[in-house]
VEXKE-202105 format. One record per residue (C-alpha): x, y, z; residue number from 1. Coordinates in Angstrom, 2 decimals. Each point is the difference from the previous one (the first is absolute). Example, Ala and Ser with C-alpha at 12.3 -4.5 7.8 and 13.67 -1.06 7.14 Angstrom:
BEGIN
12.30_-4.50_7.80_1
1.37_3.44_-0.66_2
# end
This chain:
BEGIN
-19.20_-12.83_19.37_1
-0.46_1.82_3.30_2
-2.86_2.47_0.29_3
2.34_2.94_0.63_4
2.02_-0.87_-3.10_5
-3.18_-0.03_-2.10_6
-0.93_3.41_1.34_7
3.52_1.32_-0.63_8
-0.01_-1.29_-3.57_9
-3.44_1.48_-0.63_10
1.19_3.39_1.24_11
3.07_-0.19_-2.24_12
-2.13_-0.80_-3.03_13
-2.27_2.91_0.81_14
3.01_2.30_0.29_15
1.30_-1.32_-3.31_16
-3.33_0.84_-1.63_17
0.30_3.54_1.33_18
3.51_0.41_-1.35_19
-0.85_-1.46_-3.37_20
-3.26_1.66_-0.78_21
-0.63_2.94_2.27_22
-3.21_-1.24_1.65_23
-0.28_3.15_2.10_24
-1.43_1.92_-2.94_25
-3.61_1.14_0.08_26
-0.57_-1.52_-3.42_27
1.99_-3.23_0.19_28
-0.70_-3.20_1.85_29
2.15_-3.12_-0.01_30
-1.43_-3.41_0.85_31
1.97_-3.21_0.34_32
-1.13_-2.69_-2.41_33
2.12_-2.71_1.61_34
-2.65_-2.12_1.69_35
-2.23_-2.83_-1.16_36
0.85_-0.76_-3.61_37
-1.14_-3.22_-1.64_38
2.94_-1.71_-1.64_39
0.46_-2.83_-2.46_40
2.77_-1.17_-2.25_41
-0.78_0.66_-3.63_42
-2.41_2.67_-1.18_43
-3.53_1.17_0.88_44
-0.59_1.32_-3.48_45
-2.25_-2.78_-1.32_46
-2.63_1.06_2.50_47
0.29_3.60_-1.14_48
-0.30_-0.83_-3.68_49
-3.27_-1.86_0.61_50
-1.92_2.24_2.43_51
-3.01_-2.35_0.14_52
2.23_-2.78_1.27_53
-0.22_-0.34_3.77_54
3.33_0.85_1.54_55
1.02_-2.78_2.39_56
1.08_0.89_3.49_57
3.63_-0.21_1.01_58
1.01_-1.39_3.38_59
3.49_1.52_-0.11_60
-0.13_3.39_1.69_61
3.25_1.91_0.33_62
1.17_3.30_1.41_63
2.63_2.05_-1.75_64
2.94_0.05_-0.33_65
-0.28_-3.48_-1.55_66
1.99_-2.20_-2.32_67
-1.11_-3.42_-1.16_68
3.63_-1.12_0.23_69
0.17_0.17_3.81_70
-0.57_-3.76_0.22_71
2.08_-1.27_-2.93_72
2.87_2.46_-0.42_73
2.50_-2.32_1.69_74
-1.26_-3.15_-1.74_75
2.43_-2.25_-1.87_76
-2.73_-0.44_-2.60_77
0.15_3.72_-0.72_78
-2.41_2.78_0.81_79
-3.16_0.84_-1.91_80
0.41_2.52_-2.79_81
-3.26_0.82_-1.70_82
-3.25_1.82_0.58_83
-1.79_0.71_3.24_84
-3.13_2.06_0.50_85
-1.43_2.14_2.77_86
-3.61_1.14_0.33_87
-1.56_2.42_2.46_88
-3.46_1.58_0.18_89
-0.15_3.56_1.27_90
-2.89_2.35_0.68_91
0.13_3.35_-1.78_92
-2.62_2.25_1.65_93
-2.06_2.55_-1.91_94
1.69_2.72_2.04_95
3.19_-0.51_-1.98_96
-1.56_1.18_-3.24_97
2.00_3.00_-1.20_98
3.15_-1.30_1.69_99
2.82_-1.82_-1.75_100
1.08_-3.53_0.90_101
3.41_-1.58_-0.49_102
1.55_-3.33_0.89_103
3.68_0.13_0.89_104
2.03_-3.22_-0.09_105
3.42_0.18_1.67_106
1.15_-3.18_-1.71_107
-1.51_-2.86_-2.02_108
2.12_-2.88_-1.20_109
0.92_-0.07_-2.70_110
-2.70_1.31_-2.32_111
-3.51_1.07_0.93_112
-3.33_0.48_-1.77_113
-2.62_1.99_1.91_114
-3.74_-0.40_-0.58_115
-2.97_1.90_1.45_116
-3.34_-1.76_-0.34_117
1.70_-2.34_-2.48_118
1.19_2.84_-2.22_119
3.75_0.30_-0.51_120
1.12_3.45_1.13_121
3.80_-0.28_0.09_122
3.06_-2.19_-0.18_123
3.52_0.25_1.38_124
3.23_-1.80_-0.87_125
2.64_-0.09_2.71_126
-0.15_-1.50_3.46_127
1.85_2.59_2.04_128
-1.42_3.45_-0.71_129
-3.36_1.45_1.01_130
-2.81_0.95_-2.35_131
-3.35_1.71_0.33_132
-3.25_-0.46_-1.90_133
-2.97_2.37_-0.18_134
-3.34_-1.82_0.34_135
-2.32_3.04_0.30_136
-1.96_-0.74_-3.18_137
-0.01_-3.77_0.43_138
-1.72_-0.45_3.37_139
-3.72_-0.12_0.72_140
-0.96_2.40_2.78_141
-2.29_-1.24_2.73_142
0.86_-3.63_-0.84_143
2.56_-2.66_0.61_144
2.84_0.03_-2.49_145
2.29_-2.89_-0.86_146
3.73_0.72_-0.17_147
2.01_-2.75_-1.64_148
3.76_-0.13_-0.46_149
1.78_-2.75_-1.89_150
3.76_-0.16_0.62_151
2.46_-2.12_-1.93_152
3.59_-0.80_0.96_153
0.69_-2.28_-2.98_154
3.16_0.70_-1.94_155
-0.50_2.49_-2.83_156
2.53_1.19_-2.56_157
-1.32_3.57_0.12_158
0.19_0.57_3.78_159
3.06_0.27_2.25_160
1.49_-1.87_1.74_161
0.71_-2.84_-2.39_162
1.66_-2.03_2.74_163
2.23_0.41_3.00_164
1.28_-1.58_3.17_165
-3.31_0.76_1.74_166
-3.65_-0.97_-0.36_167
-2.63_1.98_-1.88_168
-3.14_-0.25_2.11_169
-3.60_0.41_-1.04_170
-2.90_1.83_1.57_171
-1.08_3.21_1.69_172
2.98_-0.15_2.31_173
-0.08_3.67_1.04_174
-2.82_2.25_1.24_175
-3.00_1.13_-2.02_176
-1.86_3.27_0.71_177
-3.23_1.64_-1.12_178
0.49_3.75_-0.47_179
-2.99_2.34_-0.07_180
0.60_3.58_-1.18_181
-1.87_3.03_-1.19_182
-0.50_0.70_-3.70_183
3.31_1.88_-0.03_184
2.91_-1.68_1.74_185
3.73_-0.54_0.20_186
0.09_-2.95_-2.32_187
0.96_-3.49_1.16_188
0.25_-1.02_-3.66_189
3.38_1.62_-0.71_190
1.98_-3.24_-0.31_191
-1.43_-1.21_3.32_192
1.69_2.80_1.95_193
-1.39_2.43_2.56_194
-0.26_2.56_-2.80_195
2.55_2.29_1.66_196
3.62_0.12_-1.18_197
2.43_2.14_2.00_198
3.23_0.77_-1.83_199
3.02_1.18_2.00_200
1.56_2.27_-2.58_201
2.73_1.47_2.25_202
0.91_-0.83_3.59_203
2.62_1.42_2.35_204
0.25_0.77_3.69_205
-1.18_3.53_-0.80_206
-2.97_-0.71_-2.26_207
-2.06_-2.82_-1.48_208
-1.78_0.79_-3.25_209
-2.82_-2.30_-1.03_210
-2.57_-0.30_-2.75_211
-3.36_-1.53_0.87_212
-1.70_-1.61_-2.98_213
-3.60_-0.92_0.81_214
-2.00_-2.16_-2.40_215
-3.75_0.58_0.03_216
-3.15_-1.45_-1.50_217
-3.49_1.36_-0.52_218
-3.16_-1.37_-1.58_219
-1.02_3.54_-0.91_220
2.45_2.90_0.30_221
2.27_1.82_2.46_222
-2.10_3.14_0.31_223
0.61_1.62_3.39_224
2.77_-2.50_0.89_225
3.26_0.81_1.72_226
2.82_-2.20_1.23_227
1.83_0.72_3.25_228
3.33_-1.60_0.87_229
1.48_0.29_3.50_230
3.22_-1.28_1.56_231
0.05_-0.52_3.76_232
2.95_-0.85_2.21_233
0.07_-2.85_2.50_234
-1.69_2.21_2.60_235
-2.86_0.89_-2.32_236
1.21_3.52_-0.76_237
-0.59_1.30_-3.53_238
3.32_0.68_-1.72_239
-1.25_0.51_-3.56_240
-3.39_0.48_-1.61_241
-1.37_0.89_-3.40_242
-3.40_0.04_-1.69_243
-0.82_0.17_-3.70_244
-3.19_0.21_-2.08_245
1.92_-0.93_-3.14_246
-0.90_-3.51_-1.15_247
1.15_-1.03_-3.47_248
-0.14_-3.45_-1.60_249
-1.36_-1.42_3.28_250
3.06_1.26_1.88_251
0.87_2.69_2.50_252
3.68_0.83_0.42_253
1.49_2.11_2.78_254
3.55_0.97_0.95_255
0.82_0.47_3.67_256
3.05_0.33_2.24_257
0.79_-0.99_3.57_258
2.62_2.16_1.65_259
2.74_-1.66_2.07_260
-1.48_-3.47_-0.33_261
0.68_-2.74_2.49_262
1.57_-2.62_-2.27_263
-0.92_-3.67_-0.10_264
3.24_-1.68_1.03_265
-0.59_-3.76_-0.25_266
-0.02_-2.01_3.23_267
1.82_2.72_1.94_268
-2.83_2.50_-0.38_269
-2.88_-1.02_-2.33_270
-1.84_3.31_0.35_271
-3.29_0.19_-1.87_272
-2.27_2.85_-1.01_273
-3.70_-0.48_-0.71_274
-1.64_1.30_-3.14_275
-3.71_0.72_-0.27_276
-1.59_0.40_-3.43_277
-3.56_1.33_0.04_278
-2.33_0.36_-2.97_279
-2.76_2.57_0.53_280
-3.00_1.16_-1.99_281
-1.41_3.41_0.90_282
1.92_-0.21_3.27_283
-1.42_-3.41_1.00_284
2.38_-2.92_0.41_285
-0.53_-2.67_-2.63_286
3.01_-2.25_0.52_287
3.21_-0.28_2.00_288
3.22_-2.00_-0.14_289
2.53_-0.07_2.85_290
3.48_-1.42_-0.49_291
3.41_0.19_1.67_292
3.10_1.28_-1.77_293
3.62_0.52_0.98_294
2.57_2.37_-1.47_295
3.43_-1.37_-0.87_296
2.74_0.03_-2.60_297
2.12_-2.94_-1.07_298
2.55_-1.02_-2.58_299
2.44_-2.81_-0.70_300
3.70_0.50_-0.70_301
1.81_-2.75_-1.90_302
2.95_0.11_2.41_303
-1.53_1.13_3.28_304
-3.46_-1.59_0.04_305
-3.43_1.23_1.09_306
-0.57_3.46_1.47_307
-3.16_1.16_1.77_308
-0.38_3.72_0.68_309
3.65_0.47_-0.87_310
1.27_-2.62_2.48_311
1.43_-3.41_-0.86_312
-2.30_-2.84_1.02_313
0.95_-3.62_-0.49_314
-3.16_-1.87_-0.88_315
-0.27_-3.14_2.12_316
-2.87_-1.64_-1.81_317
-2.16_-3.10_-0.06_318
-2.29_-1.41_-2.67_319
-3.53_-1.09_0.82_320
-2.67_-2.08_-1.69_321
-3.68_0.29_0.95_322
-0.16_-3.67_0.97_323
-0.77_-1.81_3.29_324
-0.25_-3.63_1.07_325
-3.61_-1.16_-0.01_326
-1.21_3.28_-1.53_327
1.86_0.40_-3.31_328
-0.55_3.61_-1.11_329
-3.28_0.82_1.78_330
1.59_2.06_2.77_331
-1.87_2.35_2.31_332
1.42_3.04_1.75_333
1.24_-2.07_2.94_334
2.28_-2.03_-2.27_335
1.48_3.00_-1.80_336
0.67_1.73_3.33_337
1.62_-3.12_1.45_338
2.38_-0.12_-2.96_339
0.85_3.68_0.33_340
0.54_-0.32_3.75_341
2.62_-2.71_-0.59_342
1.69_1.93_-2.79_343
0.13_3.02_2.29_344
1.22_-2.00_3.00_345
2.85_-1.44_-2.08_346
1.11_3.53_-0.83_347
-0.46_0.03_-3.78_348
-0.53_3.44_-1.50_349
-1.06_-1.06_-3.52_350
-2.44_-2.44_-1.59_351
-0.14_-1.41_-3.47_352
-3.66_-0.81_-0.65_353
0.65_-3.10_-2.08_354
-1.01_-0.74_-2.72_355
-3.13_2.11_-0.32_356
-1.86_2.94_1.55_357
-1.15_-0.95_3.47_358
-2.89_0.99_2.23_359
-0.79_3.65_0.61_360
0.54_-0.48_3.73_361
3.61_-1.02_-0.66_362
0.62_3.34_-1.70_363
-1.80_2.05_2.65_364
1.97_-1.71_2.76_365
3.29_0.32_-1.87_366
-0.63_3.75_-0.10_367
-0.79_0.06_3.71_368
2.91_-2.22_1.09_369
2.56_1.50_-2.36_370
0.90_-2.90_-2.29_371
1.53_0.90_-3.36_372
-1.97_-2.01_-2.56_373
0.78_-1.60_-3.35_374
-3.29_-0.91_-1.69_375
-0.16_-1.90_-3.26_376
-2.30_-1.42_-2.65_377
-0.16_-3.80_-0.48_378
2.18_-0.04_-3.11_379
1.78_-3.14_1.14_380
2.16_-2.64_-1.72_381
-1.63_-0.06_-3.45_382
-0.89_2.48_-2.72_383
-2.70_-0.65_-2.58_384
0.74_1.97_-3.16_385
-3.50_1.22_-0.80_386
-1.88_3.32_0.02_387
-2.51_-1.44_2.48_388
2.65_-0.92_2.56_389
1.77_3.35_-0.42_390
-3.31_1.78_0.55_391
-0.68_-1.96_3.16_392
3.44_0.85_1.39_393
-0.62_3.65_-0.78_394
-3.43_-0.05_1.67_395
1.32_-1.71_3.14_396
2.86_2.52_0.23_397
-2.35_2.94_-0.50_398
-2.43_-1.27_2.63_399
2.76_-0.69_2.54_400
1.56_3.44_-0.37_401
-3.22_1.99_0.02_402
-1.56_-1.95_2.87_403
3.06_0.29_2.23_404
1.30_3.34_-1.22_405
-0.37_1.93_3.26_406
1.95_-2.36_2.26_407
3.28_1.55_1.19_408
1.35_-3.46_0.84_409
0.14_-1.00_-3.68_410
3.26_1.07_-1.64_411
0.41_-2.62_-2.74_412
-2.30_-1.37_-2.71_413
1.07_-3.52_-1.03_414
-0.32_-0.88_-3.69_415
1.03_-3.67_-0.25_416
1.47_-2.94_1.90_417
2.28_-2.64_-1.55_418
-1.25_0.31_-3.58_419
2.72_-1.24_-2.30_420
-0.32_1.38_-3.52_421
-2.13_1.46_-2.77_422
-1.54_2.73_2.11_423
2.35_2.99_-0.31_424
-2.48_2.18_-1.90_425
-2.76_-0.85_2.46_426
2.19_0.80_3.00_427
1.01_3.31_-1.58_428
-3.65_0.87_-0.63_429
-1.07_-0.94_3.54_430
2.86_1.92_1.60_431
-0.83_3.08_-2.08_432
-3.71_-0.34_0.83_433
0.88_-0.13_3.70_434
2.00_3.22_-0.40_435
-2.88_1.67_-1.85_436
-2.49_-0.96_2.70_437
2.42_0.75_2.83_438
3.14_2.04_-0.77_439
0.91_0.08_3.69_440
0.83_-3.66_0.63_441
2.57_-2.42_-1.39_442
-0.58_-3.13_-2.06_443
1.79_-3.21_0.82_444
0.09_-3.69_-0.90_445
1.26_-3.27_1.42_446
2.17_-2.22_-2.15_447
2.08_-3.15_0.07_448
1.01_0.23_-3.67_449
2.71_1.99_-1.78_450
-2.27_1.77_-2.50_451
-0.33_3.43_-1.57_452
-3.27_0.67_1.81_453
1.95_0.30_3.26_454
1.13_3.45_-1.11_455
-3.40_1.41_-0.98_456
-1.55_0.77_3.38_457
1.45_2.66_2.29_458
1.21_-2.62_2.44_459
0.74_-3.71_-0.14_460
-0.14_-2.75_2.60_461
1.67_-3.39_-0.13_462
-1.65_-3.19_1.26_463
3.11_-1.84_1.14_464
0.21_-3.07_2.23_465
3.74_-0.50_0.44_466
0.62_-3.17_1.96_467
-3.53_-1.25_-0.44_468
-0.78_-0.74_-3.64_469
3.63_0.28_-1.09_470
3.48_0.97_1.14_471
1.00_0.78_3.55_472
-0.90_2.87_2.29_473
3.13_1.90_-1.04_474
-1.08_-0.21_-3.65_475
-2.16_2.99_0.88_476
3.03_2.24_0.49_477
1.69_-0.99_-3.23_478
-3.16_0.29_-2.06_479
-1.15_3.39_1.21_480
3.43_1.60_0.18_481
0.56_-1.02_-3.64_482
-3.46_1.26_-0.96_483
0.58_3.37_1.64_484
3.42_0.34_-1.61_485
-1.40_-0.79_-3.45_486
-3.13_2.16_0.41_487
0.83_2.80_2.45_488
-2.93_2.04_-1.33_489
-2.58_-2.67_0.95_490
-2.05_0.74_3.09_491
-0.05_-3.46_1.49_492
-1.73_-1.80_2.86_493
-0.53_-3.58_1.10_494
-3.64_-0.62_-0.83_495
0.08_-3.57_1.35_496
2.35_-2.06_2.12_497
-0.75_-2.87_2.33_498
0.18_-3.69_0.82_499
-2.46_-2.68_0.95_500
-0.32_-0.95_3.63_501
-2.20_-2.56_1.70_502
-0.58_0.25_3.75_503
0.09_-3.82_0.27_504
3.25_-0.53_-1.93_505
3.24_0.50_1.94_506
3.71_-0.72_0.15_507
2.31_0.39_2.98_508
2.73_1.59_-2.11_509
-0.50_1.59_-3.40_510
2.93_0.04_-2.41_511
-0.61_1.76_-3.31_512
2.62_-2.20_-1.68_513
-1.74_-3.23_1.07_514
-1.53_-1.40_-3.18_515
-2.99_-1.29_1.95_516
-1.27_3.57_0.09_517
0.39_0.83_-3.68_518
-3.32_-1.45_-1.21_519
-2.45_2.83_0.59_520
-2.77_-1.64_-2.04_521
0.01_-3.00_2.31_522
-2.06_-0.78_3.06_523
2.51_1.07_2.65_524
-0.13_3.77_0.62_525
1.74_0.44_3.31_526
-0.78_3.10_2.00_527
3.72_0.29_0.74_528
0.87_0.40_-3.69_529
-2.60_2.75_-0.36_530
1.50_1.73_3.03_531
3.56_-0.28_-1.34_532
-1.14_1.36_-3.37_533
-1.46_3.13_1.59_534
2.97_0.53_2.34_535
2.26_0.10_-3.05_536
-2.30_2.19_-2.08_537
-0.83_2.63_2.60_538
3.71_0.76_0.22_539
0.65_0.10_-3.74_540
-3.00_2.23_-0.71_541
0.75_2.37_2.86_542
3.54_0.55_-1.25_543
-1.20_1.30_-3.40_544
-1.83_3.31_0.27_545
-0.35_0.19_-3.77_546
-2.59_-2.76_0.37_547
-2.90_2.37_0.67_548
-1.96_-2.73_1.72_549
-0.49_-3.72_0.48_550
-3.27_-1.91_0.33_551
-0.05_-3.36_1.77_552
-1.85_-2.74_-1.83_553
-2.25_-0.54_1.84_554
-1.37_1.35_3.25_555
-2.51_-2.86_0.22_556
-0.18_-3.50_-1.46_557
-2.57_-0.06_-2.80_558
-1.81_-2.51_-2.19_559
1.35_-0.93_-3.41_560
-1.39_-2.99_-1.85_561
3.30_-0.28_-1.91_562
1.94_-1.04_3.10_563
0.72_-3.60_0.95_564
2.86_0.50_2.43_565
0.65_0.56_3.68_566
-2.32_-1.53_2.57_567
-3.30_1.18_-1.49_568
-1.05_-0.32_-3.63_569
-1.31_3.08_-1.80_570
1.73_2.35_2.42_571
2.84_2.44_-0.53_572
1.70_-0.17_3.40_573
2.40_2.93_-0.43_574
-2.05_2.06_2.43_575
1.45_1.27_3.26_576
-3.39_-0.84_1.52_577
-2.05_-3.14_-0.60_578
-3.06_-0.05_-2.24_579
-2.36_0.03_3.01_580
1.95_2.87_1.64_581
0.45_-2.09_3.18_582
3.78_-0.46_-0.16_583
2.74_2.52_-0.62_584
3.06_-1.74_-1.38_585
3.46_0.66_1.42_586
0.98_2.36_-2.84_587
-2.88_2.31_1.01_588
1.88_0.78_3.22_589
3.25_0.70_-1.85_590
-1.76_2.87_-1.77_591
-1.87_1.10_3.10_592
3.25_0.30_1.94_593
1.58_2.04_-2.82_594
-2.92_2.05_-1.29_595
-2.09_0.65_3.11_596
2.36_1.51_2.53_597
-2.92_1.51_1.95_598
-0.91_-3.44_1.33_599
2.12_-2.49_1.92_600
0.71_-3.25_-1.82_601
1.43_-3.10_1.68_602
-0.42_-3.12_-2.12_603
1.53_-3.48_0.04_604
-0.04_-1.71_-3.39_605
-1.02_-3.61_-0.65_606
-2.27_-0.14_3.03_607
-2.42_-2.17_-1.95_608
2.70_-2.65_-0.50_609
-0.88_-1.69_3.27_610
0.62_-3.69_-0.66_611
3.54_-0.51_-1.28_612
2.47_-2.74_-0.76_613
3.13_2.17_0.10_614
1.97_0.79_3.13_615
1.89_2.82_-1.73_616
-1.79_3.07_-1.27_617
0.52_3.63_-0.92_618
-2.03_2.51_1.98_619
-1.07_3.24_-1.65_620
-1.73_2.96_1.57_621
-1.22_3.45_-1.05_622
-0.16_2.81_2.50_623
-0.09_3.75_0.27_624
2.07_-0.31_3.17_625
3.77_0.57_-0.33_626
0.87_-3.46_1.29_627
-1.48_-3.26_1.28_628
0.79_-3.02_2.14_629
-0.95_-3.54_-0.93_630
-0.83_-2.60_2.64_631
-0.78_-3.68_-0.46_632
-1.39_-1.91_2.95_633
1.09_2.87_2.23_634
3.62_-0.04_-1.16_635
1.48_3.03_-1.73_636
1.05_-0.90_-3.54_637
1.39_3.44_-0.71_638
-0.56_3.73_-0.25_639
0.26_1.75_-3.33_640
-0.55_3.40_-1.58_641
-2.55_0.46_-2.75_642
1.54_0.82_-3.35_643
-0.92_2.98_-2.17_644
-3.14_-1.82_-1.15_645
-1.28_-0.92_3.46_646
1.05_-3.62_-0.38_647
1.83_-2.30_2.42_648
1.17_-3.51_-0.86_649
1.42_-2.65_2.32_650
1.63_-2.73_-2.10_651
0.22_-3.69_0.84_652
-1.96_0.12_3.24_653
-0.30_-3.42_1.65_654
-3.37_-1.16_1.28_655
-0.59_-2.71_2.55_656
-2.05_-3.06_-0.78_657
-3.60_0.55_0.95_658
-1.38_3.40_1.00_659
1.96_3.20_-0.41_660
-1.36_3.26_1.37_661
1.41_2.77_-2.19_662
-0.08_3.56_1.36_663
1.11_3.20_-1.73_664
0.46_2.92_2.39_665
0.47_3.63_-1.02_666
-0.50_3.47_1.42_667
-3.21_0.13_-2.08_668
-1.46_-3.20_1.41_669
0.39_-3.71_-0.60_670
-1.24_-2.78_-2.23_671
-0.16_-3.71_0.78_672
-0.74_-3.33_-1.61_673
0.40_-3.71_0.62_674
1.92_-2.30_-2.29_675
-0.18_-3.76_0.49_676
2.80_-2.14_-1.40_677
-1.28_-3.50_-0.78_678
3.12_-1.85_-1.09_679
-0.48_-3.46_-1.44_680
2.62_-2.16_1.65_681
# end
């Protein structure tokens, strides 16, 4: 990695620490715990149980984020699912006596046990939500202290997910922080959140009414304490402020209003305010949390779709897994930002964070860039009928909602994905719990089954792959028109749609009726079929406003040990971008031309199909220009207007034997490639 990129990433992580924990407070310090952990597969605990036993050294030193699956997650033999342990010695100076110390883990897969000086201090079940642990009474001041964390990503019947079309990685794959506070603080222990919940109780263009609920903690009492809550606009001007000395049940609650608020309006105008929560004792600052919020209203109409601030907004969405080639899930800020840059460049205005809560930076950036977000718990594919599993689902839902409560980008809480039967009561309980925790957002689910649970959540999404797993492209129209006619009250979206596409698999002419292309579980996933699939679907979805949104599956190829198809084993290749993020597939440019009108798009399809055996081919192009001309070897093939979906097709174009220089010329620029016909005579 280049030096400047390392510096940039370091600055981003520092900024993230500020946003998450409010390090500018007099009484709070935040220190990254990411560097220099000893790591081994298995557990360290035998050495802790027998303190007289000399602890052997470990040659494996890792920096966080880290997953032990980075080397084996694409292996045909499967990836390791079991225990892995991390150990780090830290100095706790005498000067910290009287302070409080917390460890905050942003994600540990999939369960974690935390030890301080070989004493267990906490455990957590669930890979995708944060948790914090107080270690104040467990450290030795003026000495080195041993922090040990054992993670376990083995399958368990009491922890979600049970299974899915994605990998469940192990390790400390997100950041870890050491928080130092005064005796009295805004607690980091409230379900791993910032401790500040900001409820938007009523919002209009004239007035935004909010309730700030601040969760506190003290080793002694709150004598002389006050809590101050301030809202500042984007220019730093105070627009609302309130202070209260009333602290009850470790909470301070204040109602405020912002007059004539500047509304958060998705990608068109993602305006953010900044909130500052300050805890004082006898006028001296003890702790501070700073977070961004945005004011908005939204609703979904069963016949007209999604409305933001009273205006219809078609949600052009993508789904995204936290998964990269060569890295698995251990992404740093650079990787998250790269993904968001591509999603933004393509023109999407919504993201489904599939199938689990994702990194805090993803939420912060979605707020800033204006993406409308669907976030969900990993209740995927299977339900275990047991009190322990139900409790884990409830805990993961509670943590997700409370941790990400303040993000204006989040409009939907997802309850389940493709779970077939036996879970109606659980879904009803989870949906009601979500409404109790957050009455101001909608619950949703993603289904591919005709079950009663589809009518429990506020909204429902269908995972439908018409023309890929079954049927033809046009099956989409028949299916959804019948569904809407039978259930006009259902508030419906397309939660998943997509097709596999390999950048090394090509055909000169794709015909949906050709039986050679019907076997989607096979090895041949032509990029041209993926492109044709999306050309058909973008039209059908756009023509149905009652579909409040549609989420492409998937923005990026991702690892799945269940897959033995396409060119690469253990890969779901439905992404519009390859697993390593180096290649944008042709369908990416279809959406860019349609969804991102601010940028000029001129793209020839099938450019990677260089060496051919066919003299006759179809030529497809996507462009924001009104028309284009196609030249081959300097000769004009034809001029054509782009259709309503920015697509131009030249059928049955004849290529010469040998080299063919293909040039697409438009008012917005040109695109070129070389195709070489190597006929066997």
